C-alpha positions as CSV (number, residue, x, y, z in Angstrom):
1,M,61.0,-67.4,-2.6
2,G,60.7,-67.7,1.1
3,I,57.6,-68.9,3.0
4,V,56.8,-65.5,4.3
5,K,56.4,-64.3,0.8
6,I,54.3,-67.2,-0.3
7,I,52.0,-66.9,2.6
8,L,51.7,-63.1,1.9
9,L,51.0,-63.7,-1.7
10,I,48.1,-66.3,-1.0
11,I,46.6,-63.7,1.6
12,H,46.8,-61.0,-1.0
13,V,45.0,-63.2,-3.6
14,I,42.3,-64.2,-1.1
15,V,41.8,-60.5,-0.1
16,S,41.8,-59.5,-3.8
17,L,39.0,-61.8,-4.6
18,G,37.0,-60.9,-1.5
19,L,37.4,-57.1,-2.5
20,I,36.2,-57.9,-6.0
21,V,33.2,-59.8,-4.9
22,T,32.1,-57.1,-2.2
23,V,32.5,-54.3,-4.8
24,L,30.4,-56.2,-7.2
25,L,27.6,-56.7,-4.6
26,H,27.3,-52.9,-3.8
27,S,24.1,-51.5,-5.3
28,G,24.9,-48.3,-7.5
29,K,22.8,-46.3,-9.4
30,G,21.9,-49.2,-11.7
31,G,21.2,-51.6,-8.9
32,G,24.3,-53.8,-9.3
33,L,24.5,-57.5,-8.3
34,S,23.0,-56.8,-5.0
35,S,19.6,-56.1,-6.5
36,M,19.6,-59.3,-8.3
37,L,20.3,-61.1,-5.0
38,G,17.2,-59.3,-3.4
39,G,18.9,-56.2,-2.0
40,G,17.0,-53.8,-4.2
41,G,13.8,-51.8,-3.5
42,G,13.0,-49.9,-0.4
43,S,16.3,-50.7,1.4
44,M,15.8,-48.1,4.0
45,F,12.5,-49.6,5.2
46,S,13.1,-53.4,4.8
47,G,16.2,-53.8,7.0
48,S,18.5,-54.4,4.1
49,Y,20.0,-50.9,4.9
50,V,21.8,-52.7,7.6
51,V,23.2,-55.0,5.1
52,E,24.5,-52.4,2.8
53,K,26.1,-50.6,5.9
54,N,27.8,-53.8,6.8
55,L,28.9,-54.5,3.3
56,D,30.4,-51.0,3.1
57,R,32.5,-51.7,6.3
58,I,33.6,-55.1,4.9
59,T,34.7,-53.4,1.6
60,I,36.7,-50.8,3.6
61,V,38.5,-53.4,5.7
62,L,39.3,-55.4,2.6
63,G,40.7,-52.3,0.9
64,C,42.9,-51.6,3.8
65,F,44.1,-55.1,3.8
66,F,44.6,-55.0,0.1
67,V,46.7,-51.9,0.5
68,V,48.7,-53.3,3.4
69,T,49.4,-56.6,1.5
70,T,50.4,-54.9,-1.7
71,L,52.8,-52.6,0.1
72,L,54.4,-55.6,2.0
73,L,54.7,-57.5,-1.3
74,V,56.4,-54.5,-2.9
75,W,58.8,-54.1,0.2
76,L,59.6,-57.9,0.3
77,L,59.9,-58.6,-3.4
């Protein structure tokens, strides 16, 4: 296995773990893990709306990186 494949695999694992964490932090209908960490209740008025918006952006970016690294791994392996 070449050095490029190893580096890409390490990046893919890191992105995968980050994507799992950000998806779990989202507050859904049941509150999710973000309500346990103080993100629930009156999010529109307390300023945590910005945090949710940024969490959405981070999740989208990590999702795009996940797709790109997956396709590169399929293409290289």
